[in-house]
C-alpha positions, -999 to 999 in steps of 0.1 A, spaced: 11 -115 -722 -9 -82 -711 8 -56 -698 -2 -22 -684 24 -1 -669 14 32 -651 39 61 -645 38 97 -634 32 97 -599 50 115 -569 48 136 -536 31 171 -545 16 199 -524 -17 206 -523 -30 224 -555 -3 212 -576 -10 193 -607 3 157 -621 -3 136 -651 -4 101 -651 1 76 -680 -5 40 -689 12 23 -718 -4 -10 -728 11 -39 -746 1 -74 -754 -37 -67 -758 -61 -52 -781 -64 -15 -768 -86 5 -794 -117 -11 -792 -121 -12 -756 -130 10 -725 -98 24 -699 -105 31 -662 -83 47 -637 -90 35 -600 -72 44 -569 -66 28 -534 -54 42 -501 -46 18 -472 -72 3 -455 -100 14 -481 -118 2 -510 -107 4 -547 -128 34 -564 -134 41 -596 -117 78 -604 -123 81 -643 -133 59 -672 -130 68 -710 -146 48 -740 -129 30 -766 -128 61 -790 -123 88 -761 -158 104 -768 -176 97 -736 -161 97 -700 -171 94 -668 -156 112 -634 -161 102 -600 -178 129 -574 -147 132 -557 -125 144 -587 -151 160 -611 -140 193 -625 -104 186 -613 -92 153 -633 -92 149 -672 -90 113 -687 -79 108 -721 -62 82 -745 -43 79 -777 -51 46 -794 -24 52 -818 3 50 -787 -17 23 -769 -16 52 -739 -40 65 -717 -39 95 -691 -48 109 -662 -48 146 -656 -51 155 -623 -54 194 -615 -58 210 -581 -46 184 -562 -60 175 -525 -44 153 -494 -76 131 -500 -65 123 -532 -32 105 -519 -36 70 -529 -21 42 -552 -37 48 -589 -41 19 -613 -51 19 -650 -70 -9 -661 -84 -23 -696 -126 -32 -696 -136 -64 -718 -162 -39 -727 -162 -11 -749 -169 14 -716 -173 5 -684 -180 21 -648 -178 -14 -630 -146 -26 -615 -159 -62 -622 -159 -55 -661 -121 -48 -662 -100 -76 -666 -64 -62 -673 -46 -39 -644 -16 -20 -642 11 -23 -612 0 11 -596 17 44 -593 14 62 -559 5 97 -558 11 115 -523 -4 149 -517 5 164 -487 18 200 -471 
């Protein structure tokens, strides 16, 4: 059974940093893209960042460009999202997902999802 387990969320102040981790098991990892999505209550789930199978290509949503960095360690079957200069509008549940392609910016191409980890940015 495929399992994705996110961790690293929490309550932080504006300007602080967090690193989210996503450990994948029960599924091929190294040949498929990974994405981080977020969703706030009452809002649509939005792609935050995506990375290709080898880690050499990445996408960032406009609201996080220059602040967030996506990475992966295929040997550990783990994906990461480094979040710097956090803002209150970054508050959401963050989900990692594995695509059925080697790179994707489309939610419909992701077929395995984690349980989510809460990130709250508040003063």
